[in-house]
N, C-alpha and C positions, 0 to 999 in steps of 0.2 A: 288844354284844348273843347270848348265848352260847346253844349248838345242843347239845341234850339228844338221847342216844338212851336207851330203855328199857327191856327186857323185863319183857313182864305177863302175871301168869299170871289163870284168871278160870274165874269155872262160871259159863256158860251158862245156865244154868239161869231166871233170872228177872231175864234180859234179851230185849229182841225186837231180839235181834244186836246186832253192832260198832255199827255205824253209825249218823247221828242220824237218827231220826227225831220228826216232829211229834207232842207229848203220844204219844211212850212212851219209858221208859228202855230206854236204851243204855247199852254202853262206853263208845263216846266222847264221848256227854253227861255220864257222871256224871265221866268224869276230867276234862274241862273245863271242866266246875264245879268243883270241888276246885282247881284250877290257876288261874279267875277268881278262887276266895274268896284262894288265896297272895297276887296280884298288884292285891287290892285293890278288885275291882271289873274289872279292867283282862282283857278278853277275854283267852284263850288260847286254839289252833287247833293240835288234838295231827295229825298225819299215820304211818297205821300201814300193817305189808310188806301188810296187804288185809283183804276186813272178812270177818266169821264172821257166818251167818247164827242167824234164833232158836233158841235150845236149844243149839248148838253153843262147845264149849268150850276156853280155852288156856291149855295148857304152857311154850310159849315164844316169846308173840304182841311183836313187836316194834312201837316205837315214835317217833316224834322232835317237842319241842315249843322254839321259841325263848321265853328270857327274860331280862331284864335285871336279877332277882334277884342278889344277893350272898352268896348262898345256899356255905355249903363244897360241893365235888361231895358225899361222904361224908350230908351232911346231908338232901339231896334226898330218898333212898329209906326216911329215916326219917318226913322232913315229910309225903308225901305217903302212908303205908299208914296215918301214927295219924290220916287224915282221910275216906279213903278208906273204903268197904262191906268185910266183910268176904269178897265174893263173888268183892273185886279185890286182888290180892296184887300191888306190887313187886317184882322180882325184883332190878333191879339198875337203877345208874345212873351214865351216863358220859359227859361231853363232846368231843363231838366235835368236824369242822370244818365248818363251813357247807355246807359241800357235800352231806353226806352226806344222803341222803333215805331213809328207811326203807324205800318202798314202790320205788324208782326204782334200788335197789344191791342191789337183791337177788336173787343167785346162783339160788335155789332154795328147795324149801320142802318139813320134812317133815309129813306127815299122818298121823297114827294113829285107825284105826275097832275101835273094842271089841263083840262078839259076847256074851253071856250064853245058853249053852245050859240052863240049868238047869230040869229038867221044871215046877215052878213059877218065879212071874214072884218073882224080890228085890225089895218095898217098898223096898231102901237104893241098889238098884242102877238102879231107873228111869229116874228122869235121868242115869245116866253111862253105860249101853249099853245098845243093840239087848236086847228079850229076845226070841230066834227056838228057842225051845225043838223043832226039829224036826232029824232028820237031815241030816250035810253030806258032801259026798262031796269030802275037801281036796286028791286027787289028783288029782282033773278040776279044782278050780281051782288050784291051780298051776298046772295045762296051760294053763288060758287065759291066765293070765299073760301066760309068754312069748307071749303075740300080741299083748301091751300094751306089753311092752318096747320101749326104741325114741323115734326119733320120728314123731309120727302128725299127722295131723289127729282133734282129738276131738270134732270139731261132733254126733257122737252120743252122746256120755257129757256133754254141759252143758246147762244149760234151755235154752231158747228163746225163754229172756227175756237171755241174754248177750248185753250190748250188745257186746264183743270181735269186731271183723270176724276176726283171724289168730288162729285156734281149735288151732294146731300148734303143740306141747307136748313137749317129751322127760320120760319117764319112767325113771327108772335103774334103781331099786327098788323094786319088791314082796317083800315077805315075808306069808304066813299061819302065824301059828304058834297052836297048841295047849295050854292049861295046863287040863286037866282039864272042867270044865264051860263054859271061856272060850277064847275067840278069839280073836285082835287081828290088824287088818290093818296092816301099815306100805307107805306109801308117799312115795317120796323123788322129785320132780323137780323142771326148773327154773321149771316154773310151771304153776298148777291155774288152770280155767276155772270158773264158777260152777255149784257143785253138783257138778261133777264126778266128785268120791271121793265124796260119797254114789251116784250114781248110778252108778260104777265095782263099788263093793260092791254096790250092789241086782243089779247086774245078776251076779255072779260068786258069789251067794247062790240065785240063776236055775239057773245052771252045776250048783252045787253038789244042788241040792236035782233035777238031774232034769232042768228046763224045759228047757234048754234043751245044745248038745255045745261040748266047749271050742273049736273050731275054726269056731266060729258067730262069735266076737269078729273074726275076719279079715271077713266078709262086715259083720258093722255097722259096722266102722269104714270102710271100702266106701262105705256110702250114704251115711254123712254126715248122716245124720237121727237128734232124738233118739228118736222114734215107734218105735226100730228098738232099739235098749238097755233095757235090765230097770228095775222104777221103782226110785226114790229112793228110797232106803235113812235112817231116822229121824237126826233133827240129832244126838238125846242121847249117840251113840253116836262122834259127833264129835267128834276133835281135834286142832288145830295145835300142830305137837309141836315146831318148833323153823324157824328162818329164817334161810337161808344169806348170808354174804355176801366 
C-alpha cells in the first residue's frame, strides 16, 4: 500500500464546500469518485488538511490517499487531471511515508481574502472577491490587526457551530495590501477555527468603516463570545492559499 500527498487547487463556486454531504456536490466527493473509478470500483477515501465552506476556494489544499495501484508517481497527476472536472486541478502528487497525515501533520496555514472596491460590481469577479464599494481606513484596520497577532483564545472569532473545545490559536502574520480598487488580506497561523478568517475580515471591515475602534479587538477577544465580533464576510473572497508542514 502506497500513500500519496497531493496539492490541489479548486474554484469553490460550484461546490457545497469540501467535505462530503448527502446529495450535494463537494470537492471530496468528486475526487473520491474519480479515485474509485481508477480503482475499478473499490472505494478510495481521501483526507485533507482541513475543510472549506461553500463558495470558498483553494490554491494549495493538501490531501492524501492510499492506493495499491502500481502507477508511476509522475503519472498520477496526469491521470487525475484527465478525469477531474475543470474546477479542480491537481498541482502535484508525491509518494510519502505511511505515517504522513494531511491534517495532523500540518504545522500552519495561509489564507487570503480579497475585496473588490470598484464602485460598480464586476460580474466576472462576483465569485472570486467580495464586492465592497465603500471607503475603508486601512490604517485603522492595520492597527486592529496588531491586537490579533500572537496567541489568543479566538472563541469570539469562530462560528457558534465550532465543535473543537480548544479555541486557542496563534496568528503569526496579518497583512492588508491595496492595489488600486483591490484589497487583499493575508493571514498566517498555526491553525484556524470554523469561519475564523471570514469573521476576522468582517470585523476588520467594521473597523475600517468606522463602526468600531481598533482597540475594541482586545475586548472582543476577552469576551470569548461570537456575538461580540463582526459579521462573517462572504465565502467567495476566501482562499486556502498554502499549508505548511
